[in-house]
N, C-alpha and C positions, 0 to 999 in steps of 0.2 A: 410528648412528641412521638413516642413509639407505639401509640394506640392505632395509628392508621398506616396505610401504605405511604411510604416516602421514597423519594428518588434523590440519590446523593451523587455529586460529581465534584471534581476539582478542576479549576482553571488557573492558568498562570499567564503573566504578562510582565515583562521586564523583571523587577525584583518582587512583584506582588504575587501572592498565592491566595486563592479564594476557595473555600469549601462551601458548597451550597446544598441545602436540603429543600426539595419542593414537596409540598403537601397538597394533594388535590382537594378541591372544595372551596375553602374560603380564601379570600385575597389577603393582602397585608404583607408588609416587609419588615424584617428586623436585620440590621447589619451591625454586628458587634454590639447588640443590645440597644441600638438606636433605630429610629425610623429612616426611611430612604431620604426624605427631604432634609432631615436633620444631619445625616451623615454626608450627603452630597448636596451642598447648597447650590452648586452650579447646575443649570438645566442640562448642559451637554453631558455631564457625568451621569445624571439620572437617566437621560435618554439612552446613553451607551449601555448602561446596566439593564434597562428594560427592553432593549431592542429585540432579543429573541422571543420574548413574550408578545411584543407588538407584531412581529412578523407572523407568528402563529395565531394571532388574534385570540390570545388567551390571557389577557392582562389581569383580569380579576379571578381567574379560575384556579390559580395556584397560590398557596401561602409560601412565601420565600423567606427562608432563614439562612443568613450568611455569616460566616466567620472569615475575615480577610486580614492578612498580615503583610507587612513589607511594602516598599515602594511608595509612590505618591498617589494622589487621587485619580489621575488618568490611568495609571497602570492598574490600580485596584478596580476601577470601573470596568476596564476591558477584561480583567481576570474574572470578574463576576459575570460578564457577558458570556465568556467562553464556558464557564462552569454551568450557567443556566441552560445554554444551548445543549451541552452534553447531557444534562439531567433530563431535558425534554426528550432527547433521543432515547434515553433509557426508559422513559415512560411510554413513548410512542414512536416506534421504529419508522412509521410512515412519515414522520416529520423530518427525517434525515435529508431527503432531497430538497425540501424547501429551505432548510437552514443552510445546506451546502450551497444552494444557489445564491443566497445572500452573504456567503463567505463568513458564516458565523461559527463554523466547526474547525477552522484552521487556526492553529496556534501561531501567533506572530513571533518569529524567532529572534527578532532584533533585541539585543541587550547592550548595555553600556560596554564600550571597548575598554580594555585594561590600559592603565598608564604604563608607558614604556620607560625604561631607565635612561637617564641622560636627557630627558625631555620634560617640559613643564606639564604637558597633558598627554593624551594618547597619540596625537599626531602633530600637535603644535611644536615648533622648535624655538630655541632661544634665538634672539636676533644675531644675524651673522655680521661680524666685523672684519673687514679686510685688513685693517691695521689696528 
């Protein structure tokens, strides 16, 4: 892996953290040692992960190696999306405006709200009884 120029970036979404390495030249994906189709069986998750490459029209021009932890499949796919977009910007600064226009460089700040004491969930309350 260290014989070529590589671009590395980190992306986060909800509880998921993705570290991505882009290698110019050959295509191909590995996510935690598995292929893209094997790791994300649903098409919407694969599309979300590949979106920055599709926007830049460079789907086969980078080899993508990903290590992702935490969260569920949607959070992981969107964390990978942000990390790939950041890695593309580190490879080519000209891509920043295009990725920014497609809202791919903004980290989504929404996370799960904490559970409050005296309540069953974060905002839900126990049933009120007048008597």
